[in-house]
PyMOL Python script that loads the backbone (N, CA, C, O; Angstrom):
from pymol import cmd

cmd.read_pdbstr("""\
ATOM      1  N   MET A   1      30.822 107.686  57.082  1.00  0.00           N
ATOM      2  CA  MET A   1      31.101 106.344  57.662  1.00  0.00           C
ATOM      3  C   MET A   1      30.164 106.110  58.764  1.00  0.00           C
ATOM      4  O   MET A   1      30.057 106.894  59.706  1.00  0.00           O
ATOM      5  N   SER A   2      29.511 105.070  58.650  1.00  0.00           N
ATOM      6  CA  SER A   2      28.434 104.710  59.652  1.00  0.00           C
ATOM      7  C   SER A   2      29.110 103.817  60.899  1.00  0.00           C
ATOM      8  O   SER A   2      30.095 103.085  60.809  1.00  0.00           O
ATOM      9  N   THR A   3      28.304 104.085  62.078  1.00  0.00           N
ATOM     10  CA  THR A   3      28.889 103.196  63.167  1.00  0.00           C
ATOM     11  C   THR A   3      28.928 101.830  62.914  1.00  0.00           C
ATOM     12  O   THR A   3      29.719 101.136  63.554  1.00  0.00           O
ATOM     13  N   SER A   4      28.136 101.299  62.012  1.00  0.00           N
ATOM     14  CA  SER A   4      28.194  99.838  61.726  1.00  0.00           C
ATOM     15  C   SER A   4      29.662  99.608  61.169  1.00  0.00           C
ATOM     16  O   SER A   4      30.253  98.541  61.334  1.00  0.00           O
ATOM     17  N   THR A   5      30.148 100.583  60.566  1.00  0.00           N
ATOM     18  CA  THR A   5      31.668 100.437  59.999  1.00  0.00           C
ATOM     19  C   THR A   5      32.716 100.504  61.099  1.00  0.00           C
ATOM     20  O   THR A   5      33.706  99.777  61.170  1.00  0.00           O
ATOM     21  N   LEU A   6      32.376 101.457  61.939  1.00  0.00           N
ATOM     22  CA  LEU A   6      33.343 101.749  63.120  1.00  0.00           C
ATOM     23  C   LEU A   6      32.762 100.999  64.451  1.00  0.00           C
ATOM     24  O   LEU A   6      32.081 101.647  65.246  1.00  0.00           O
ATOM     25  N   SER A   7      33.013  99.786  64.646  1.00  0.00           N
ATOM     26  CA  SER A   7      32.701  99.093  65.876  1.00  0.00           C
ATOM     27  C   SER A   7      33.736  98.863  66.943  1.00  0.00           C
ATOM     28  O   SER A   7      34.890  98.550  66.649  1.00  0.00           O
ATOM     29  N   VAL A   8      33.288  99.031  68.294  1.00  0.00           N
ATOM     30  CA  VAL A   8      34.168  98.878  69.262  1.00  0.00           C
ATOM     31  C   VAL A   8      34.722  97.469  69.120  1.00  0.00           C
ATOM     32  O   VAL A   8      35.839  97.282  69.601  1.00  0.00           O
ATOM     33  N   ALA A   9      34.132  96.496  68.556  1.00  0.00           N
ATOM     34  CA  ALA A   9      34.510  95.238  68.637  1.00  0.00           C
ATOM     35  C   ALA A   9      35.669  94.980  67.552  1.00  0.00           C
ATOM     36  O   ALA A   9      36.345  93.954  67.634  1.00  0.00           O
ATOM     37  N   THR A  10      35.883  95.895  66.566  1.00  0.00           N
ATOM     38  CA  THR A  10      36.662  95.882  65.408  1.00  0.00           C
ATOM     39  C   THR A  10      38.143  95.952  66.056  1.00  0.00           C
ATOM     40  O   THR A  10      38.370  96.777  66.941  1.00  0.00           O
ATOM     41  N   PRO A  11      39.145  95.064  65.594  1.00  0.00           N
ATOM     42  CA  PRO A  11      40.388  95.355  66.103  1.00  0.00           C
ATOM     43  C   PRO A  11      41.154  96.535  65.328  1.00  0.00           C
ATOM     44  O   PRO A  11      41.627  96.366  64.204  1.00  0.00           O
ATOM     45  N   PHE A  12      41.225  97.665  65.987  1.00  0.00           N
ATOM     46  CA  PHE A  12      41.770  98.702  65.245  1.00  0.00           C
ATOM     47  C   PHE A  12      43.280  98.555  65.294  1.00  0.00           C
ATOM     48  O   PHE A  12      43.866  97.786  66.056  1.00  0.00           O
ATOM     49  N   ARG A  13      43.870  99.380  64.392  1.00  0.00           N
ATOM     50  CA  ARG A  13      45.355  99.432  64.255  1.00  0.00           C
ATOM     51  C   ARG A  13      45.960 100.528  65.033  1.00  0.00           C
ATOM     52  O   ARG A  13      47.144 100.475  65.366  1.00  0.00           O
ATOM     53  N   SER A  14      45.224 101.479  65.324  1.00  0.00           N
ATOM     54  CA  SER A  14      45.900 102.602  65.973  1.00  0.00           C
ATOM     55  C   SER A  14      45.091 103.245  67.056  1.00  0.00           C
ATOM     56  O   SER A  14      43.875 103.054  67.076  1.00  0.00           O
ATOM     57  N   PRO A  15      45.683 104.006  67.974  1.00  0.00           N
ATOM     58  CA  PRO A  15      45.047 104.673  69.076  1.00  0.00           C
ATOM     59  C   PRO A  15      43.879 105.559  68.566  1.00  0.00           C
ATOM     60  O   PRO A  15      42.749 105.630  69.049  1.00  0.00           O
ATOM     61  N   LEU A  16      44.408 106.261  67.429  1.00  0.00           N
ATOM     62  CA  LEU A  16      43.462 107.316  67.040  1.00  0.00           C
ATOM     63  C   LEU A  16      42.219 106.747  66.321  1.00  0.00           C
ATOM     64  O   LEU A  16      41.147 107.342  66.430  1.00  0.00           O
ATOM     65  N   GLU A  17      42.322 105.629  65.600  1.00  0.00           N
ATOM     66  CA  GLU A  17      41.155 104.829  65.039  1.00  0.00           C
ATOM     67  C   GLU A  17      40.205 104.382  66.190  1.00  0.00           C
ATOM     68  O   GLU A  17      38.976 104.419  66.116  1.00  0.00           O
ATOM     69  N   THR A  18      40.983 103.922  67.345  1.00  0.00           N
ATOM     70  CA  THR A  18      40.117 103.395  68.401  1.00  0.00           C
ATOM     71  C   THR A  18      39.354 104.654  69.069  1.00  0.00           C
ATOM     72  O   THR A  18      38.211 104.551  69.514  1.00  0.00           O
ATOM     73  N   PHE A  19      40.030 105.741  69.091  1.00  0.00           N
ATOM     74  CA  PHE A  19      39.320 106.798  69.801  1.00  0.00           C
ATOM     75  C   PHE A  19      38.305 107.354  68.898  1.00  0.00           C
ATOM     76  O   PHE A  19      37.301 107.774  69.473  1.00  0.00           O
ATOM     77  N   VAL A  20      38.330 107.463  67.545  1.00  0.00           N
ATOM     78  CA  VAL A  20      37.420 107.835  66.749  1.00  0.00           C
ATOM     79  C   VAL A  20      36.070 106.970  66.712  1.00  0.00           C
ATOM     80  O   VAL A  20      34.937 107.449  66.757  1.00  0.00           O
ATOM     81  N   ALA A  21      36.356 105.768  66.632  1.00  0.00           N
ATOM     82  CA  ALA A  21      35.325 104.784  66.581  1.00  0.00           C
ATOM     83  C   ALA A  21      34.660 104.679  67.882  1.00  0.00           C
ATOM     84  O   ALA A  21      33.441 104.511  67.846  1.00  0.00           O
ATOM     85  N   CYS A  22      35.177 104.740  68.909  1.00  0.00           N
ATOM     86  CA  CYS A  22      34.454 104.837  70.296  1.00  0.00           C
ATOM     87  C   CYS A  22      33.680 106.052  70.563  1.00  0.00           C
ATOM     88  O   CYS A  22      32.581 106.090  71.117  1.00  0.00           O
ATOM     89  N   ALA A  23      34.419 107.130  70.076  1.00  0.00           N
ATOM     90  CA  ALA A  23      33.624 108.459  70.139  1.00  0.00           C
ATOM     91  C   ALA A  23      32.290 108.544  69.356  1.00  0.00           C
ATOM     92  O   ALA A  23      31.277 109.106  69.770  1.00  0.00           O
ATOM     93  N   HIS A  24      32.438 107.866  68.084  1.00  0.00           N
ATOM     94  CA  HIS A  24      31.251 107.817  67.341  1.00  0.00           C
ATOM     95  C   HIS A  24      30.169 106.936  67.896  1.00  0.00           C
ATOM     96  O   HIS A  24      28.979 107.250  67.867  1.00  0.00           O
ATOM     97  N   GLU A  25      30.589 105.926  68.353  1.00  0.00           N
ATOM     98  CA  GLU A  25      29.532 105.070  69.098  1.00  0.00           C
ATOM     99  C   GLU A  25      28.988 105.663  70.400  1.00  0.00           C
ATOM    100  O   GLU A  25      27.818 105.469  70.729  1.00  0.00           O
ATOM    101  N   MET A  26      29.752 106.314  71.067  1.00  0.00           N
ATOM    102  CA  MET A  26      29.346 106.948  72.198  1.00  0.00           C
ATOM    103  C   MET A  26      28.271 108.171  72.020  1.00  0.00           C
ATOM    104  O   MET A  26      27.317 108.353  72.775  1.00  0.00           O
ATOM    105  N   LEU A  27      28.618 109.020  70.820  1.00  0.00           N
ATOM    106  CA  LEU A  27      27.893 110.030  70.581  1.00  0.00           C
ATOM    107  C   LEU A  27      26.503 109.702  69.806  1.00  0.00           C
ATOM    108  O   LEU A  27      25.466 110.342  69.982  1.00  0.00           O
ATOM    109  N   ASP A  28      26.622 108.798  69.080  1.00  0.00           N
ATOM    110  CA  ASP A  28      25.414 108.138  68.155  1.00  0.00           C
ATOM    111  C   ASP A  28      24.198 107.899  69.151  1.00  0.00           C
ATOM    112  O   ASP A  28      24.248 106.993  69.983  1.00  0.00           O
ATOM    113  N   PRO A  29      23.081 108.765  69.033  1.00  0.00           N
ATOM    114  CA  PRO A  29      21.867 108.422  69.758  1.00  0.00           C
ATOM    115  C   PRO A  29      21.252 106.963  69.628  1.00  0.00           C
ATOM    116  O   PRO A  29      20.575 106.464  70.527  1.00  0.00           O
ATOM    117  N   ALA A  30      21.529 106.358  68.495  1.00  0.00           N
ATOM    118  CA  ALA A  30      21.005 105.116  68.276  1.00  0.00           C
ATOM    119  C   ALA A  30      21.834 103.903  68.837  1.00  0.00           C
ATOM    120  O   ALA A  30      21.489 102.726  68.739  1.00  0.00           O
ATOM    121  N   THR A  31      23.019 104.381  69.459  1.00  0.00           N
ATOM    122  CA  THR A  31      23.789 103.309  70.135  1.00  0.00           C
ATOM    123  C   THR A  31      23.055 102.878  71.409  1.00  0.00           C
ATOM    124  O   THR A  31      22.584 103.718  72.176  1.00  0.00           O
ATOM    125  N   PRO A  32      22.964 101.587  71.620  1.00  0.00           N
ATOM    126  CA  PRO A  32      22.563 100.937  72.811  1.00  0.00           C
ATOM    127  C   PRO A  32      23.546 101.432  73.981  1.00  0.00           C
ATOM    128  O   PRO A  32      24.760 101.571  73.831  1.00  0.00           O
ATOM    129  N   GLU A  33      22.814 101.686  75.213  1.00  0.00           N
ATOM    130  CA  GLU A  33      23.641 101.923  76.345  1.00  0.00           C
ATOM    131  C   GLU A  33      24.725 101.025  76.513  1.00  0.00           C
ATOM    132  O   GLU A  33      25.857 101.475  76.687  1.00  0.00           O
ATOM    133  N   ALA A  34      24.491  99.721  76.479  1.00  0.00           N
ATOM    134  CA  ALA A  34      25.443  98.667  76.843  1.00  0.00           C
ATOM    135  C   ALA A  34      26.683  98.890  75.924  1.00  0.00           C
ATOM    136  O   ALA A  34      27.818  98.743  76.376  1.00  0.00           O
ATOM    137  N   VAL A  35      26.456  99.245  74.637  1.00  0.00           N
ATOM    138  CA  VAL A  35      27.610  99.295  73.653  1.00  0.00           C
ATOM    139  C   VAL A  35      28.419 100.663  74.131  1.00  0.00           C
ATOM    140  O   VAL A  35      29.647 100.744  74.117  1.00  0.00           O
ATOM    141  N   ARG A  36      27.630 101.602  74.505  1.00  0.00           N
ATOM    142  CA  ARG A  36      28.247 102.894  75.001  1.00  0.00           C
ATOM    143  C   ARG A  36      29.168 102.633  76.155  1.00  0.00           C
ATOM    144  O   ARG A  36      30.313 103.084  76.153  1.00  0.00           O
ATOM    145  N   ARG A  37      28.687 101.906  77.151  1.00  0.00           N
ATOM    146  CA  ARG A  37      29.533 101.352  78.376  1.00  0.00           C
ATOM    147  C   ARG A  37      30.713 100.637  77.950  1.00  0.00           C
ATOM    148  O   ARG A  37      31.752 100.768  78.598  1.00  0.00           O
ATOM    149  N   ARG A  38      30.666  99.898  76.932  1.00  0.00           N
ATOM    150  CA  ARG A  38      31.996  99.047  76.555  1.00  0.00           C
ATOM    151  C   ARG A  38      32.812 100.119  75.646  1.00  0.00           C
ATOM    152  O   ARG A  38      34.025  99.939  75.541  1.00  0.00           O
ATOM    153  N   ALA A  39      32.304 101.062  75.082  1.00  0.00           N
ATOM    154  CA  ALA A  39      33.255 102.021  74.221  1.00  0.00           C
ATOM    155  C   ALA A  39      33.961 102.985  75.012  1.00  0.00           C
ATOM    156  O   ALA A  39      34.996 103.427  74.514  1.00  0.00           O
ATOM    157  N   GLU A  40      33.595 103.427  76.213  1.00  0.00           N
ATOM    158  CA  GLU A  40      34.150 104.388  77.096  1.00  0.00           C
ATOM    159  C   GLU A  40      35.368 103.840  77.561  1.00  0.00           C
ATOM    160  O   GLU A  40      36.337 104.593  77.453  1.00  0.00           O
ATOM    161  N   PRO A  41      35.582 102.654  78.080  1.00  0.00           N
ATOM    162  CA  PRO A  41      36.868 102.370  78.577  1.00  0.00           C
ATOM    163  C   PRO A  41      37.950 102.250  77.593  1.00  0.00           C
ATOM    164  O   PRO A  41      39.119 102.590  77.773  1.00  0.00           O
ATOM    165  N   ARG A  42      37.415 101.706  76.476  1.00  0.00           N
ATOM    166  CA  ARG A  42      38.414 101.769  75.198  1.00  0.00           C
ATOM    167  C   ARG A  42      39.045 103.002  74.883  1.00  0.00           C
ATOM    168  O   ARG A  42      40.249 103.169  74.687  1.00  0.00           O
ATOM    169  N   LEU A  43      37.933 104.048  74.841  1.00  0.00           N
ATOM    170  CA  LEU A  43      38.252 105.377  74.514  1.00  0.00           C
ATOM    171  C   LEU A  43      39.306 106.037  75.599  1.00  0.00           C
ATOM    172  O   LEU A  43      40.321 106.644  75.257  1.00  0.00           O
ATOM    173  N   VAL A  44      38.965 105.853  76.733  1.00  0.00           N
ATOM    174  CA  VAL A  44      39.964 106.278  77.820  1.00  0.00           C
ATOM    175  C   VAL A  44      41.233 105.609  77.878  1.00  0.00           C
ATOM    176  O   VAL A  44      42.195 106.234  78.324  1.00  0.00           O
ATOM    177  N   ALA A  45      41.371 104.395  77.479  1.00  0.00           N
ATOM    178  CA  ALA A  45      42.541 103.736  77.459  1.00  0.00           C
ATOM    179  C   ALA A  45      43.520 104.278  76.510  1.00  0.00           C
ATOM    180  O   ALA A  45      44.723 104.128  76.723  1.00  0.00           O
ATOM    181  N   VAL A  46      43.060 104.931  75.422  1.00  0.00           N
ATOM    182  CA  VAL A  46      44.072 105.478  74.509  1.00  0.00           C
ATOM    183  C   VAL A  46      44.370 106.818  74.607  1.00  0.00           C
ATOM    184  O   VAL A  46      45.119 107.351  73.790  1.00  0.00           O
ATOM    185  N   LEU A  47      43.774 107.529  75.683  1.00  0.00           N
ATOM    186  CA  LEU A  47      43.948 108.967  75.775  1.00  0.00           C
ATOM    187  C   LEU A  47      45.454 109.355  76.092  1.00  0.00           C
ATOM    188  O   LEU A  47      45.934 110.360  75.567  1.00  0.00           O
ATOM    189  N   PRO A  48      46.256 108.500  77.016  1.00  0.00           N
ATOM    190  CA  PRO A  48      47.600 108.922  77.121  1.00  0.00           C
ATOM    191  C   PRO A  48      48.454 108.872  75.938  1.00  0.00           C
ATOM    192  O   PRO A  48      49.355 109.698  75.795  1.00  0.00           O
ATOM    193  N   THR A  49      48.211 107.896  75.027  1.00  0.00           N
ATOM    194  CA  THR A  49      49.018 107.899  73.805  1.00  0.00           C
ATOM    195  C   THR A  49      48.624 109.071  72.911  1.00  0.00           C
ATOM    196  O   THR A  49      49.465 109.707  72.276  1.00  0.00           O
ATOM    197  N   LEU A  50      47.328 109.333  72.881  1.00  0.00           N
ATOM    198  CA  LEU A  50      46.895 110.518  72.090  1.00  0.00           C
ATOM    199  C   LEU A  50      47.475 111.860  72.515  1.00  0.00           C
ATOM    200  O   LEU A  50      47.763 112.780  71.749  1.00  0.00           O
ATOM    201  N   GLN A  51      47.615 111.848  73.922  1.00  0.00           N
ATOM    202  CA  GLN A  51      48.025 113.135  74.596  1.00  0.00           C
ATOM    203  C   GLN A  51      49.574 113.293  74.086  1.00  0.00           C
ATOM    204  O   GLN A  51      50.074 114.313  73.612  1.00  0.00           O
ATOM    205  N   ALA A  52      50.139 112.164  74.277  1.00  0.00           N
ATOM    206  CA  ALA A  52      51.665 112.103  74.130  1.00  0.00           C
ATOM    207  C   ALA A  52      52.057 112.431  72.661  1.00  0.00           C
ATOM    208  O   ALA A  52      53.142 112.951  72.402  1.00  0.00           O
ATOM    209  N   LEU A  53      51.140 112.112  71.702  1.00  0.00           N
ATOM    210  CA  LEU A  53      51.310 112.443  70.279  1.00  0.00           C
ATOM    211  C   LEU A  53      50.995 113.943  70.013  1.00  0.00           C
ATOM    212  O   LEU A  53      51.349 114.459  68.953  1.00  0.00           O
ATOM    213  N   GLY A  54      50.358 114.618  70.931  1.00  0.00           N
ATOM    214  CA  GLY A  54      49.833 116.008  70.761  1.00  0.00           C
ATOM    215  C   GLY A  54      48.634 116.141  69.982  1.00  0.00           C
ATOM    216  O   GLY A  54      48.436 117.146  69.299  1.00  0.00           O
ATOM    217  N   VAL A  55      47.687 115.025  70.054  1.00  0.00           N
ATOM    218  CA  VAL A  55      46.613 115.137  69.221  1.00  0.00           C
ATOM    219  C   VAL A  55      45.578 116.275  69.805  1.00  0.00           C
ATOM    220  O   VAL A  55      44.982 117.067  69.074  1.00  0.00           O
ATOM    221  N   PHE A  56      45.470 116.236  71.111  1.00  0.00           N
ATOM    222  CA  PHE A  56      44.581 117.272  71.769  1.00  0.00           C
ATOM    223  C   PHE A  56      45.230 118.713  71.618  1.00  0.00           C
ATOM    224  O   PHE A  56      44.525 119.702  71.820  1.00  0.00           O
ATOM    225  N   GLU A  57      46.420 118.829  71.305  1.00  0.00           N
ATOM    226  CA  GLU A  57      46.945 120.313  71.111  1.00  0.00           C
ATOM    227  C   GLU A  57      46.452 120.743  69.659  1.00  0.00           C
ATOM    228  O   GLU A  57      46.187 121.912  69.380  1.00  0.00           O
ATOM    229  N   LEU A  58      46.365 119.802  68.864  1.00  0.00           N
ATOM    230  CA  LEU A  58      46.042 120.091  67.308  1.00  0.00           C
ATOM    231  C   LEU A  58      44.546 120.256  66.997  1.00  0.00           C
ATOM    232  O   LEU A  58      44.153 121.053  66.145  1.00  0.00           O
ATOM    233  N   PHE A  59      43.686 119.437  67.752  1.00  0.00           N
ATOM    234  CA  PHE A  59      42.348 119.326  67.493  1.00  0.00           C
ATOM    235  C   PHE A  59      41.621 119.568  68.831  1.00  0.00           C
ATOM    236  O   PHE A  59      42.076 119.364  69.957  1.00  0.00           O
ATOM    237  N   THR A  60      40.363 120.056  68.486  1.00  0.00           N
ATOM    238  CA  THR A  60      39.425 120.386  69.573  1.00  0.00           C
ATOM    239  C   THR A  60      38.207 119.338  69.312  1.00  0.00           C
ATOM    240  O   THR A  60      37.692 119.140  68.212  1.00  0.00           O
ATOM    241  N   ILE A  61      37.863 118.734  70.479  1.00  0.00           N
ATOM    242  CA  ILE A  61      36.604 118.066  70.466  1.00  0.00           C
ATOM    243  C   ILE A  61      35.343 118.776  70.587  1.00  0.00           C
ATOM    244  O   ILE A  61      35.077 119.290  71.673  1.00  0.00           O
ATOM    245  N   ARG A  62      34.509 118.876  69.590  1.00  0.00           N
ATOM    246  CA  ARG A  62      33.191 119.736  69.583  1.00  0.00           C
ATOM    247  C   ARG A  62      32.389 119.527  70.495  1.00  0.00           C
ATOM    248  O   ARG A  62      31.940 120.448  71.176  1.00  0.00           O
ATOM    249  N   ASP A  63      32.037 118.165  70.685  1.00  0.00           N
ATOM    250  CA  ASP A  63      31.004 117.573  71.751  1.00  0.00           C
ATOM    251  C   ASP A  63      31.449 118.040  73.006  1.00  0.00           C
ATOM    252  O   ASP A  63      32.575 117.756  73.415  1.00  0.00           O
ATOM    253  N   THR A  64      30.595 118.788  73.703  1.00  0.00           N
ATOM    254  CA  THR A  64      30.939 119.295  75.011  1.00  0.00           C
ATOM    255  C   THR A  64      31.069 118.200  76.066  1.00  0.00           C
ATOM    256  O   THR A  64      32.031 118.269  76.831  1.00  0.00           O
ATOM    257  N   ALA A  65      30.172 117.167  76.188  1.00  0.00           N
ATOM    258  CA  ALA A  65      30.314 116.020  77.075  1.00  0.00           C
ATOM    259  C   ALA A  65      31.542 115.317  76.819  1.00  0.00           C
ATOM    260  O   ALA A  65      32.289 115.103  77.774  1.00  0.00           O
ATOM    261  N   LEU A  66      31.857 114.929  75.676  1.00  0.00           N
ATOM    262  CA  LEU A  66      32.981 114.050  75.309  1.00  0.00           C
ATOM    263  C   LEU A  66      34.250 114.952  75.619  1.00  0.00           C
ATOM    264  O   LEU A  66      35.139 114.453  76.310  1.00  0.00           O
ATOM    265  N   ARG A  67      34.363 116.020  75.234  1.00  0.00           N
ATOM    266  CA  ARG A  67      35.324 117.039  75.592  1.00  0.00           C
ATOM    267  C   ARG A  67      35.576 117.069  77.149  1.00  0.00           C
ATOM    268  O   ARG A  67      36.730 116.998  77.573  1.00  0.00           O
ATOM    269  N   ARG A  68      34.590 117.165  77.925  1.00  0.00           N
ATOM    270  CA  ARG A  68      34.830 117.191  79.346  1.00  0.00           C
ATOM    271  C   ARG A  68      35.349 115.862  79.830  1.00  0.00           C
ATOM    272  O   ARG A  68      36.253 115.783  80.661  1.00  0.00           O
ATOM    273  N   LEU A  69      34.757 114.824  79.290  1.00  0.00           N
ATOM    274  CA  LEU A  69      35.252 113.544  79.702  1.00  0.00           C
ATOM    275  C   LEU A  69      36.681 113.380  79.525  1.00  0.00           C
ATOM    276  O   LEU A  69      37.373 112.917  80.432  1.00  0.00           O
ATOM    277  N   VAL A  70      37.224 113.784  78.255  1.00  0.00           N
ATOM    278  CA  VAL A  70      38.462 113.597  77.876  1.00  0.00           C
ATOM    279  C   VAL A  70      39.385 114.599  78.841  1.00  0.00           C
ATOM    280  O   VAL A  70      40.406 114.200  79.401  1.00  0.00           O
ATOM    281  N   GLN A  71      38.948 115.757  78.936  1.00  0.00           N
ATOM    282  CA  GLN A  71      39.749 116.657  79.845  1.00  0.00           C
ATOM    283  C   GLN A  71      39.838 116.071  81.258  1.00  0.00           C
ATOM    284  O   GLN A  71      40.935 115.970  81.809  1.00  0.00           O
ATOM    285  N   ASP A  72      38.698 115.682  81.857  1.00  0.00           N
ATOM    286  CA  ASP A  72      38.660 115.047  83.201  1.00  0.00           C
ATOM    287  C   ASP A  72      39.579 113.917  83.373  1.00  0.00           C
ATOM    288  O   ASP A  72      40.289 113.836  84.375  1.00  0.00           O
ATOM    289  N   GLU A  73      39.594 112.980  82.370  1.00  0.00           N
ATOM    290  CA  GLU A  73      40.448 111.943  82.434  1.00  0.00           C
ATOM    291  C   GLU A  73      41.982 112.234  82.256  1.00  0.00           C
ATOM    292  O   GLU A  73      42.822 111.565  82.858  1.00  0.00           O
ATOM    293  N   LEU A  74      42.297 113.212  81.445  1.00  0.00           N
ATOM    294  CA  LEU A  74      43.455 113.638  81.332  1.00  0.00           C
ATOM    295  C   LEU A  74      44.123 114.210  82.703  1.00  0.00           C
ATOM    296  O   LEU A  74      45.203 113.860  83.179  1.00  0.00           O
ATOM    297  N   GLU A  75      43.347 115.036  83.142  1.00  0.00           N
ATOM    298  CA  GLU A  75      43.739 115.915  84.381  1.00  0.00           C
ATOM    299  C   GLU A  75      43.894 114.860  85.596  1.00  0.00           C
ATOM    300  O   GLU A  75      44.800 114.946  86.425  1.00  0.00           O
ATOM    301  N   ALA A  76      42.945 113.898  85.604  1.00  0.00           N
ATOM    302  CA  ALA A  76      43.258 112.786  86.735  1.00  0.00           C
ATOM    303  C   ALA A  76      44.387 112.016  86.631  1.00  0.00           C
ATOM    304  O   ALA A  76      44.796 111.388  87.607  1.00  0.00           O
ATOM    305  N   ARG A  77      45.013 111.982  85.430  1.00  0.00           N
ATOM    306  CA  ARG A  77      46.229 111.402  85.262  1.00  0.00           C
ATOM    307  C   ARG A  77      47.533 112.158  85.481  1.00  0.00           C
ATOM    308  O   ARG A  77      48.632 111.608  85.547  1.00  0.00           O
ATOM    309  N   GLN A  78      47.312 113.483  85.589  1.00  0.00           N
ATOM    310  CA  GLN A  78      48.284 114.229  85.991  1.00  0.00           C
ATOM    311  C   GLN A  78      48.877 113.904  87.197  1.00  0.00           C
ATOM    312  O   GLN A  78      48.135 113.375  88.025  1.00  0.00           O
ATOM    313  N   PRO A  79      50.239 114.124  87.554  1.00  0.00           N
ATOM    314  CA  PRO A  79      50.844 113.810  88.845  1.00  0.00           C
ATOM    315  C   PRO A  79      50.523 115.031  89.681  1.00  0.00           C
ATOM    316  O   PRO A  79      50.410 116.161  89.207  1.00  0.00           O
ATOM    317  N   CYS A  80      50.391 114.740  90.886  1.00  0.00           N
ATOM    318  CA  CYS A  80      49.868 115.934  91.791  1.00  0.00           C
ATOM    319  C   CYS A  80      51.113 116.715  91.870  1.00  0.00           C
ATOM    320  O   CYS A  80      52.254 116.252  91.856  1.00  0.00           O
ATOM    321  N   GLN A  81      50.716 118.142  91.969  1.00  0.00           N
ATOM    322  CA  GLN A  81      51.689 119.131  92.159  1.00  0.00           C
ATOM    323  C   GLN A  81      51.487 119.849  93.554  1.00  0.00           C
ATOM    324  O   GLN A  81      50.371 120.142  93.982  1.00  0.00           O
ATOM    325  N   GLY A  82      52.566 120.082  94.165  1.00  0.00           N
ATOM    326  CA  GLY A  82      52.277 120.788  95.457  1.00  0.00           C
ATOM    327  C   GLY A  82      53.420 120.705  96.226  1.00  0.00           C
ATOM    328  O   GLY A  82      53.447 121.211  97.348  1.00  0.00           O
TER     329      GLY A  82
END
""", "prot")
cmd.dss("prot")
cmd.show_as("cartoon", "prot")
cmd.util.cbc("prot")
cmd.orient("prot")
């Protein structure tokens, strides 16, 4: 599936589709920087839903930078404990 098929501008039906499309665009070296900047907030916005569904307990993100971004965003949303 090419990134032309998975565009951030496409109205996706599910958070998982949005996450996958945005991740593809962010990781594709041919994606212009402006498109990557638009994809990141959409990807981040669906993280709480995917976490609630247990997606990150079932699947591992192989790209190190993307995995760190997701981990950092999810940790930042955790309530402070102390």
